PAMIZA-311410 format. One record per residue (C-alpha): residue number from 1; x negated, y, z negated; residue in three letters. Coordinates in pm, whole numbers, plus 50000, padded with zeros to 5 digits. Example, Ala and Ser with C-alpha at 12.3 -4.5 7.8 and 13.67 -1.06 7.14 Angstrom:
BEGIN
   nr      u      v      w  rest
    1  48770  49550  49220   ALA
    2  48633  49894  49286   SER
This chain:
BEGIN
   nr      u      v      w  rest
    1  50003  49994  50009   UNK
    2  49877  50333  50094   UNK
    3  49832  50595  49826   UNK
    4  50037  50844  50029   UNK
    5  50323  50585  50007   UNK
    6  50346  50662  49636   UNK
    7  50421  51040  49689   UNK
    8  50763  51151  49734   UNK
    9  50765  51467  49531   UNK
   10  50471  51691  49382   UNK
   11  50523  51527  49031   UNK
   12  50395  51192  49193   UNK
   13  50078  51362  49300   UNK
   14  49982  51447  48933   UNK
   15  50000  51087  48831   UNK
   16  49715  50984  49075   UNK
   17  49371  50893  48917   UNK
   18  49057  51050  49033   UNK
   19  48978  50772  49283   UNK
   20  49319  50786  49432   UNK
   21  49293  51157  49475   UNK
   22  48963  51128  49642   UNK
   23  49098  50889  49909   UNK
   24  49415  51082  49963   UNK
   25  49279  51363  50192   UNK
   26  49177  51091  50463   UNK
   27  49510  50923  50441   UNK
   28  49688  51259  50490   UNK
   29  49468  51356  50789   UNK
   30  49531  50995  50946   UNK
   31  49899  51050  50898   UNK
   32  49893  51406  51057   UNK
   33  49704  51273  51372   UNK
   34  49924  50974  51419   UNK
   35  50262  51158  51388   UNK
   36  50164  51494  51574   UNK
   37  50015  51287  51856   UNK
   38  50371  51153  51919   UNK
   39  50578  51470  51839   UNK
   40  50327  51757  51913   UNK
   41  50304  52046  51680   UNK
   42  50031  52240  51498   UNK
   43  49749  52009  51411   UNK
   44  49418  52200  51360   UNK
   45  49550  52429  51103   UNK
   46  49719  52152  50890   UNK
   47  49398  51950  50909   UNK
   48  49226  52245  50752   UNK
   49  49441  52291  50462   UNK
   50  49474  51924  50325   UNK
   51  49283  51975  50007   UNK
   52  49388  52331  49964   UNK
   53  49750  52197  49956   UNK
   54  49670  51917  49726   UNK
   55  49505  52163  49473   UNK
   56  49808  52402  49493   UNK
   57  50052  52136  49429   UNK
   58  49837  51994  49137   UNK
   59  49796  52319  48961   UNK
   60  50137  52505  49022   UNK
   61  50475  52393  48919   UNK
   62  50686  52375  49228   UNK
   63  50972  52455  49286   UNK
   64  50967  52688  48980   UNK
   65  50651  52864  49100   UNK
   66  50679  52995  49458   UNK
   67  50443  52911  49735   UNK
   68  50462  53147  50062   UNK
   69  50299  53007  50364   UNK
   70  50193  53294  50597   UNK
   71  50321  53217  50946   UNK
   72  50411  52870  50810   UNK
   73  50277  52645  51083   UNK
   74  50032  52507  50833   UNK
   75  50297  52383  50598   UNK
   76  50300  52016  50728   UNK
   77  50112  51883  50435   UNK
   78  50329  52063  50196   UNK
   79  50636  51913  50362   UNK
   80  50458  51570  50332   UNK
   81  50412  51611  49966   UNK
   82  50775  51734  49910   UNK
   83  50997  51445  50012   UNK
   84  50977  51483  50392   UNK
   85  50709  51222  50477   UNK
   86  50968  50962  50607   UNK
   87  51121  51215  50835   UNK
   88  50801  51329  51007   UNK
   89  50891  51153  51329   UNK
   90  51171  51409  51367   UNK
   91  50916  51699  51332   UNK
   92  51028  51993  51563   UNK
   93  51309  51776  51734   UNK
   94  51671  51855  51772   UNK
   95  51825  51788  51427   UNK
   96  51496  51696  51271   UNK
   97  51254  51877  51024   UNK
   98  51127  52219  51123   UNK
   99  50754  52291  51197   UNK
  100  50792  52598  50950   UNK
  101  50919  52644  50603   UNK
  102  51291  52660  50569   UNK
  103  51458  52711  50231   UNK
  104  51776  52522  50355   UNK
  105  51569  52222  50431   UNK
  106  51408  52199  50081   UNK
  107  51405  52371  49760   UNK
  108  51034  52350  49771   UNK
  109  51022  52591  50074   UNK
  110  51055  52922  49904   UNK
  111  51061  53162  50196   UNK
  112  51140  53140  50575   UNK
  113  50815  53216  50769   UNK
  114  50717  53207  51133   UNK
  115  50548  53541  51202   UNK
  116  50215  53652  51069   UNK
  117  50104  53878  50793   UNK
  118  50430  53869  50576   UNK
  119  50333  53640  50284   UNK
  120  50186  53882  50048   UNK
  121  50484  54110  50066   UNK
  122  50724  53837  50000   UNK
  123  50530  53677  49725   UNK
  124  50479  54014  49556   UNK
  125  50848  54070  49553   UNK
  126  50904  53721  49401   UNK
  127  50641  53771  49133   UNK
  128  50793  54109  49039   UNK
  129  51153  53959  49021   UNK
  130  51050  53682  48805   UNK
  131  50734  53733  48606   UNK
  132  50785  53393  48420   UNK
  133  50666  53202  48721   UNK
  134  50366  53239  48959   UNK
  135  50412  53351  49327   UNK
  136  50126  53232  49543   UNK
  137  50076  53366  49903   UNK
  138  49865  53173  50141   UNK
  139  49732  53396  50420   UNK
  140  49467  53325  50677   UNK
  141  49193  53558  50782   UNK
  142  49356  53603  51122   UNK
  143  49678  53716  50958   UNK
  144  49473  53959  50750   UNK
  145  49432  54170  51071   UNK
  146  49794  54246  51062   UNK
  147  49881  54597  50913   UNK
  148  50165  54467  50695   UNK
  149  49930  54256  50500   UNK
  150  49740  54567  50407   UNK
  151  50027  54750  50301   UNK
  152  50116  54464  50070   UNK
  153  49752  54458  49935   UNK
  154  49772  54817  49864   UNK
  155  50107  54770  49680   UNK
  156  49991  54469  49487   UNK
  157  49665  54646  49358   UNK
  158  49871  54902  49196   UNK
  159  50050  54653  48980   UNK
  160  49977  54497  48644   UNK
  161  50100  54193  48449   UNK
  162  50234  54044  48788   UNK
  163  50177  53663  48848   UNK
  164  50064  53701  49211   UNK
  165  49782  53494  49348   UNK
  166  49677  53552  49708   UNK
  167  49493  53271  49861   UNK
  168  49271  53385  50173   UNK
  169  49242  53081  50383   UNK
  170  48931  53192  50564   UNK
  171  48829  52962  50866   UNK
  172  48700  53219  51098   UNK
  173  49003  53157  51332   UNK
  174  49366  53258  51378   UNK
  175  49466  53095  51701   UNK
  176  49177  53255  51895   UNK
  177  48841  53361  51749   UNK
  178  48914  53635  51501   UNK
  179  48802  54014  51611   UNK
  180  48757  54344  51437   UNK
  181  48613  54491  51128   UNK
  182  48809  54257  50880   UNK
  183  48650  53958  51037   UNK
  184  48302  54098  51018   UNK
  185  48342  54200  50658   UNK
  186  48449  53846  50558   UNK
  187  48181  53694  50756   UNK
  188  47926  53898  50554   UNK
  189  48076  53757  50227   UNK
  190  48101  53412  50365   UNK
  191  47743  53385  50470   UNK
  192  47550  53640  50268   UNK
  193  47221  53454  50226   UNK
  194  47105  53669  49955   UNK
  195  47387  53584  49704   UNK
  196  47363  53213  49810   UNK
  197  46982  53199  49758   UNK
  198  46975  53387  49430   UNK
  199  47252  53160  49286   UNK
  200  47062  52847  49395   UNK
  201  46739  52975  49248   UNK
  202  46895  53056  48908   UNK
  203  47056  52716  48894   UNK
  204  46734  52552  48994   UNK
  205  46539  52728  48716   UNK
  206  46796  52635  48441   UNK
  207  46806  52270  48550   UNK
  208  46431  52252  48478   UNK
  209  46448  52376  48116   UNK
  210  46439  52087  47894   UNK
  211  46718  52020  47634   UNK
  212  46869  52382  47651   UNK
  213  46885  52416  48027   UNK
  214  47248  52280  48075   UNK
  215  47352  52466  47780   UNK
  216  47222  52788  47901   UNK
  217  47387  52720  48246   UNK
  218  47724  52678  48069   UNK
  219  47680  53009  47879   UNK
  220  47596  53195  48187   UNK
  221  47860  53074  48436   UNK
  222  47973  53417  48488   UNK
  223  47618  53498  48651   UNK
  224  47805  53413  48973   UNK
  225  48033  53729  48942   UNK
  226  47740  53932  48815   UNK
  227  47532  53844  49147   UNK
  228  47833  53892  49360   UNK
  229  47879  54239  49225   UNK
  230  47522  54322  49286   UNK
  231  47507  54192  49638   UNK
  232  47849  54225  49789   UNK
  233  47925  54557  49595   UNK
  234  48271  54694  49605   UNK
  235  48435  54454  49832   UNK
  236  48729  54499  50061   UNK
  237  48971  54350  49791   UNK
  238  48843  54496  49484   UNK
  239  48881  54839  49668   UNK
  240  49258  54754  49655   UNK
  241  49236  54702  49300   UNK
  242  49273  54314  49308   UNK
  243  49075  54075  49105   UNK
  244  48857  53858  49334   UNK
  245  48746  53486  49301   UNK
  246  48518  53314  49556   UNK
  247  48434  53216  49803   UNK
  248  48511  52862  49715   UNK
  249  48476  52539  49914   UNK
  250  48836  52477  50049   UNK
  251  48769  52100  50113   UNK
  252  48686  52027  49746   UNK
  253  49003  51959  49538   UNK
  254  48823  51982  49201   UNK
  255  48661  52312  49259   UNK
  256  49000  52449  49406   UNK
  257  49193  52331  49105   UNK
  258  48948  52486  48869   UNK
  259  48958  52828  49053   UNK
  260  49352  52810  49070   UNK
  261  49374  52751  48684   UNK
  262  49138  53050  48635   UNK
  263  49342  53264  48870   UNK
  264  49665  53191  48671   UNK
  265  49511  53354  48355   UNK
  266  49454  53702  48521   UNK
  267  49676  53974  48396   UNK
  268  49697  54133  48748   UNK
  269  49729  54021  49117   UNK
  270  49417  53812  49206   UNK
  271  49274  53715  49545   UNK
  272  49118  53364  49573   UNK
  273  48890  53350  49881   UNK
  274  48893  52985  50019   UNK
  275  48657  52855  50297   UNK
  276  48799  52594  50531   UNK
  277  48731  52437  50862   UNK
  278  49008  52442  51103   UNK
  279  49076  52091  51243   UNK
  280  48874  51938  50966   UNK
  281  48836  51564  50988   UNK
  282  48919  51512  51350   UNK
  283  48633  51596  51575   UNK
  284  48851  51692  51879   UNK
  285  49021  51964  51675   UNK
  286  48702  52074  51493   UNK
  287  48531  52109  51839   UNK
  288  48844  52273  52002   UNK
  289  49069  52427  51737   UNK
  290  49229  52655  51982   UNK
  291  49345  52367  52199   UNK
  292  49486  52176  51897   UNK
  293  49642  52471  51737   UNK
  294  49965  52394  51880   UNK
  295  49966  52085  52105   UNK
  296  50197  51852  52273   UNK
  297  50170  51486  52267   UNK
  298  49817  51354  52283   UNK
  299  49611  51026  52282   UNK
  300  49462  51030  51922   UNK
  301  49157  50823  52042   UNK
  302  49068  51058  52320   UNK
  303  49217  51386  52219   UNK
  304  49370  51408  52582   UNK
  305  49715  51555  52621   UNK
  306  49980  51311  52743   UNK
  307  50219  51395  53019   UNK
  308  50340  51763  53097   UNK
  309  50138  51748  53415   UNK
  310  50306  51969  53680   UNK
  311  50270  52039  54042   UNK
  312  50370  52401  53977   UNK
  313  50194  52618  53743   UNK
  314  50371  52770  53465   UNK
  315  50446  53143  53413   UNK
  316  50166  53216  53189   UNK
  317  49888  53090  53417   UNK
  318  50067  53260  53712   UNK
  319  50069  53586  53543   UNK
  320  49693  53555  53447   UNK
  321  49601  53473  53799   UNK
  322  49801  53756  53955   UNK
  323  49665  54019  53690   UNK
  324  49316  53923  53798   UNK
  325  49390  53970  54153   UNK
  326  49562  54303  54092   UNK
  327  49272  54426  53862   UNK
  328  49024  54342  54122   UNK
  329  49182  54598  54352   UNK
  330  49272  54850  54087   UNK
  331  49012  54956  53843   UNK
  332  49259  55131  53616   UNK
  333  49408  54808  53518   UNK
  334  49336  54696  53154   UNK
  335  49472  54405  52961   UNK
  336  49568  54390  52605   UNK
  337  49656  54096  52376   UNK
  338  49742  54042  52001   UNK
  339  49508  53748  51927   UNK
  340  49674  53536  52196   UNK
  341  49433  53547  52515   UNK
  342  49479  53179  52603   UNK
  343  49855  53148  52533   UNK
  344  49945  53446  52739   UNK
  345  49718  53344  53030   UNK
  346  49447  53625  52988   UNK
  347  49148  53394  52946   UNK
  348  49035  53425  53303   UNK
  349  49084  53800  53293   UNK
  350  48859  53820  52979   UNK
  351  48590  53651  53155   UNK
  352  48610  53843  53474   UNK
  353  48676  54187  53311   UNK
  354  48525  54187  52974   UNK
  355  48507  54564  52948   UNK
  356  48869  54607  53057   UNK
  357  49001  54334  52808   UNK
  358  49119  54419  52454   UNK
  359  49206  54167  52181   UNK
  360  49331  54362  51893   UNK
  361  49399  54078  51654   UNK
  362  49741  54010  51503   UNK
  363  49858  54366  51533   UNK
  364  50138  54415  51782   UNK
  365  50241  54752  51658   UNK
  366  49891  54870  51722   UNK
  367  49860  54692  52060   UNK
  368  50152  54901  52181   UNK
  369  50072  55240  52071   UNK
  370  49695  55173  52171   UNK
  371  49833  55097  52521   UNK
  372  50024  55416  52525   UNK
  373  49712  55597  52434   UNK
  374  49523  55431  52720   UNK
  375  49791  55517  52944   UNK
  376  49802  55881  52832   UNK
  377  49447  55908  52968   UNK
  378  49493  55747  53302   UNK
  379  49458  55379  53255   UNK
  380  49720  55134  53337   UNK
  381  49755  54883  53041   UNK
  382  49931  54549  53060   UNK
  383  50029  54423  52715   UNK
  384  50066  54032  52726   UNK
  385  50260  53927  52426   UNK
  386  50509  53660  52321   UNK
  387  50864  53777  52307   UNK
  388  50922  53685  51939   UNK
  389  50613  53889  51847   UNK
  390  50703  54198  52048   UNK
  391  50990  54214  51799   UNK
  392  50752  54369  51550   UNK
  393  50662  54662  51779   UNK
  394  51003  54787  51862   UNK
  395  50951  55132  51698   UNK
  396  50614  55172  51911   UNK
  397  50787  55077  52227   UNK
  398  51050  55341  52181   UNK
  399  50875  55610  52003   UNK
  400  50520  55599  52141   UNK
  401  50575  55448  52489   UNK
  402  50918  55535  52618   UNK
  403  50978  55896  52488   UNK
  404  50662  56006  52654   UNK
  405  50725  55777  52954   UNK
  406  50392  55628  52947   UNK
  407  50299  55385  53223   UNK
  408  50267  55071  53010   UNK
  409  50363  54720  53151   UNK
  410  50471  54464  52901   UNK
  411  50427  54096  53006   UNK
  412  50676  53943  52772   UNK
  413  50589  53562  52766   UNK
  414  50806  53296  52608   UNK
  415  51120  53508  52675   UNK
  416  51443  53307  52632   UNK
  417  51484  52973  52455   UNK
  418  51151  52834  52348   UNK
  419  51285  52503  52205   UNK
  420  51064  52325  51935   UNK
  421  50944  52618  51733   UNK
  422  51311  52711  51648   UNK
  423  51469  53009  51489   UNK
  424  51174  53219  51431   UNK
  425  51020  53195  51778   UNK
  426  51331  53198  51998   UNK
  427  51276  53486  52246   UNK
  428  51641  53562  52288   UNK
  429  51660  53921  52154   UNK
  430  51407  54109  52348   UNK
  431  51615  54183  52657   UNK
  432  51890  54313  52432   UNK
  433  51670  54572  52250   UNK
  434  51485  54672  52562   UNK
  435  51797  54733  52764   UNK
  436  51906  55043  52554   UNK
  437  51562  55213  52547   UNK
  438  51562  55502  52800   UNK
  439  51284  55520  53071   UNK
  440  51255  55146  53038   UNK
  441  51266  54916  53346   UNK
  442  51344  54551  53267   UNK
  443  51266  54279  53507   UNK
  444  51305  53910  53500   UNK
  445  51160  53656  53770   UNK
  446  51336  53343  53853   UNK
  447  51002  53183  53950   UNK
  448  50624  53254  53966   UNK
  449  50627  53410  54318   UNK
  450  50879  53671  54190   UNK
  451  50665  53723  53884   UNK
  452  50353  53805  54127   UNK
  453  50575  54051  54317   UNK
  454  50705  54204  54011   UNK
  455  50370  54250  53840   UNK
  456  50226  54427  54163   UNK
  457  50537  54664  54171   UNK
  458  50513  54745  53803   UNK
  459  50124  54822  53826   UNK
  460  50102  54988  54168   UNK
  461  50432  55140  54247   UNK
  462  50568  55251  53927   UNK
  463  50469  55519  53673   UNK
  464  50696  55458  53368   UNK
  465  50735  55167  53110   UNK
  466  50798  54821  53255   UNK
  467  50875  54498  53086   UNK
  468  50874  54169  53271   UNK
  469  51048  53890  53086   UNK
  470  50976  53518  53153   UNK
  471  50967  53191  52981   UNK
  472  50665  52943  52958   UNK
  473  50769  52707  53216   UNK
  474  50964  52722  53550   UNK
  475  51306  52567  53519   UNK
  476  51390  52433  53878   UNK
  477  51227  52462  54199   UNK
  478  51444  52752  54332   UNK
  479  51401  52634  54689   UNK
  480  51741  52758  54784   UNK
  481  51814  53126  54842   UNK
  482  52098  53292  54642   UNK
  483  52441  53217  54812   UNK
  484  52674  53536  54893   UNK
  485  52990  53406  55047   UNK
  486  53235  53653  55171   UNK
  487  53542  53425  55101   UNK
  488  53419  53363  54749   UNK
  489  53672  53388  54452   UNK
  490  53395  53386  54185   UNK
  491  53072  53595  54163   UNK
  492  52789  53457  53949   UNK
  493  52516  53709  53858   UNK
  494  52223  53526  53745   UNK
  495  51907  53662  53555   UNK
  496  51565  53521  53544   UNK
  497  51522  53141  53550   UNK
  498  51898  53078  53515   UNK
  499  51910  53119  53888   UNK
  500  51889  52732  53924   UNK
  501  52167  52689  53682   UNK
  502  52372  52941  53875   UNK
  503  52311  52771  54200   UNK
  504  52400  52444  54058   UNK
  505  52718  52572  53894   UNK
  506  52826  52707  54253   UNK
  507  52758  52374  54402   UNK
  508  52990  52200  54140   UNK
  509  53257  52457  54199   UNK
  510  53242  52413  54566   UNK
  511  53280  52038  54532   UNK
  512  53616  52124  54360   UNK
  513  53727  52345  54649   UNK
  514  53625  52688  54455   UNK
  515  53385  52903  54630   UNK
  516  53118  53102  54417   UNK
  517  52871  53358  54539   UNK
  518  52554  53397  54361   UNK
  519  52314  53705  54297   UNK
  520  51980  53682  54159   UNK
  521  51976  54008  53973   UNK
  522  51593  54036  53924   UNK
  523  51633  54378  53782   UNK
  524  51807  54378  53444   UNK
  525  51761  54759  53433   UNK
  526  51814  54946  53653   UNK
  527  52096  54741  53793   UNK
  528  52147  54740  54163   UNK
  529  52507  54884  54101   UNK
  530  52577  54938  54460   UNK
  531  52516  54579  54554   UNK
  532  52708  54444  54243   UNK
  533  53016  54648  54302   UNK
  534  53025  54552  54660   UNK
  535  53030  54187  54590   UNK
  536  53227  54192  54270   UNK
  537  53516  54372  54452   UNK
  538  53821  54154  54496   UNK
  539  53673  53858  54294   UNK
  540  53903  53673  54049   UNK
  541  53607  53616  53829   UNK
  542  53272  53790  53773   UNK
  543  53045  53594  53553   UNK
  544  52680  53634  53421   UNK
  545  52439  53375  53320   UNK
  546  52128  53461  53096   UNK
  547  51874  53305  52874   UNK
  548  51947  53559  52592   UNK
  549  52186  53649  52306   UNK
  550  52520  53764  52421   UNK
  551  52551  54074  52209   UNK
  552  52385  54361  52381   UNK
  553  52254  54132  52649   UNK
  554  52252  54146  53034   UNK
  555  52619  54046  53079   UNK
  556  52738  54317  52831   UNK
  557  52530  54561  53028   UNK
  558  52663  54453  53364   UNK
  559  53036  54463  53230   UNK
  560  52967  54828  53087   UNK
  561  52827  54943  53424   UNK
  562  53072  54770  53653   UNK
  563  53377  54882  53440   UNK
  564  53535  54540  53463   UNK
  565  53572  54221  53269   UNK
  566  53285  53992  53293   UNK
  567  53266  53620  53175   UNK
  568  52935  53603  52978   UNK
  569  52739  53280  52949   UNK
  570  52471  53341  52689   UNK
  571  52368  53257  52322   UNK
  572  52610  53314  52054   UNK
  573  52565  53537  51744   UNK
  574  52367  53289  51539   UNK
  575  52005  53192  51502   UNK
  576  51927  52911  51748   UNK
  577  51767  52592  51600   UNK
  578  51485  52381  51741   UNK
  579  51482  52111  51994   UNK
  580  51430  52047  52368   UNK
  581  51545  52344  52568   UNK
  582  51786  52108  52766   UNK
  583  51939  52006  52424   UNK
  584  52000  52354  52305   UNK
  585  52139  52458  52637   UNK
  586  52389  52160  52618   UNK
  587  52470  52255  52270   UNK
  588  52553  52602  52360   UNK
  589  52750  52527  52670   UNK
  590  52480  52652  52917   UNK
  591  52430  52377  53154   UNK
  592  52582  52407  53497   UNK
  593  52840  52150  53444   UNK
  594  52969  52316  53131   UNK
  595  52979  52652  53281   UNK
  596  53149  52525  53601   UNK
  597  53398  52347  53370   UNK
  598  53483  52677  53188   UNK
  599  53504  52883  53506   UNK
  600  53755  52623  53661   UNK
  601  53974  52661  53348   UNK
  602  53972  53036  53380   UNK
  603  54045  53010  53760   UNK
  604  54327  52778  53714   UNK
  605  54508  53007  53459   UNK
């Protein structure tokens, strides 16, 4: 029987002896690799926090104490230890357990998280609301580049008698390699040879003193802190008014437990600096933590991805190739990412045009205003960002970009339903909040060829803000052109990759003797109102199909501009759960068959 099989709740973990505890990390890593190779998910980050999670569950009293995982994709080990081990084959699947913390999934998940840099704020609120129990925020060094984290540190440092412990999980990585001043500062603390050499020399001398050497070493344990003050000086965290412990080996459960016990005794917020290795214990993930950050199914023996091989490239890759071509002809073009160079398709651009590529770290708000500043002085910035993360920069889009009508292009990746990442990552809101911003042009390609055309248009033929929204993968070949039949009784207006669904819907209707015309809108804003009015005139039904929420979405905008009722097919007013995109579309009546059935019912009334 494996040791892991004995653990169903954190209380079981505390019953293990030293030998069992020493063997448990390897079992957990084996379990993670075996399961994530079948389901896909976030592997490297979870392999890196095995010992850290074990120590947290040993020292703190969950669920009375609160643990807040920043971003949350590194909470798999926590889930394994809190009663969800046997459900792990359902990870990120429709109806299964989430890849992120969810309080409605378990009482041991104290806070919903899916975006970066929020944990300190949430944990501080918990600690101030209930001073009888500890609140622990686990934040990565990558997430520390987010401005919200610094706002929270500033507030936390001014508080006294608050049971807040901030665990800095420092692995030198976020998703891509960390950038900026914070990363450089942490690296100085992490590898400072003077501190490490002095500490080693002192220990060596004390060990050689007969009889009293060990006693002296015990009496001056605090020499580490003295040396650290001498060498590191007024560190980043102390300047905020926080107590500071570390750096400590994040793969040594005994040392971690010891430092956490010490942290609990402080009478003010304390930061524990923990050093870990992303992908620890699996050579493929250690060698390529970026690839194994979020990965699909793979062969655990070779580390090679299984399946998902497509003849057609996805939108992200198409965007990257197109931008490189455009930038080769237009020297004003620069590219900006918020710690996602690979995911957004900018890897090649960064290599070809290093002086025109800017990775600003996990700081979407800064990225947008930085882009506006570049545009104000004659550059043409392209901000490549995931739809779910662009939400964080709404004010900067409106206030710093649109009001002054700056020529900034937003390449909004993972727009629409994203599937397995669930509620926190669904990109079904961006279209709604962009549509109502004056000066903003909003485009949505149905395929990669249209994306290339739109990017060229946005860069070379426009001089105001432009957003191009697209999902990760193409959905359908789109080999057939839109159909506009003069004798049609129904007009279907499709946006983006829902074109294939619209064409399939028209086919189903035609098989039942109902003719429907299909328009590929391409432009969500401004609408080609003349074309829409021309083809909507005399139609019994005008319908829209979009991969977005209904409220404030494309259908609502079309309805307001046309001045007539529109049947809208979109996501309802609720948070959309995880699952395969096809499963989610079916649940919310967005397949061609379901749409056709509803249109037939309306038509026959």
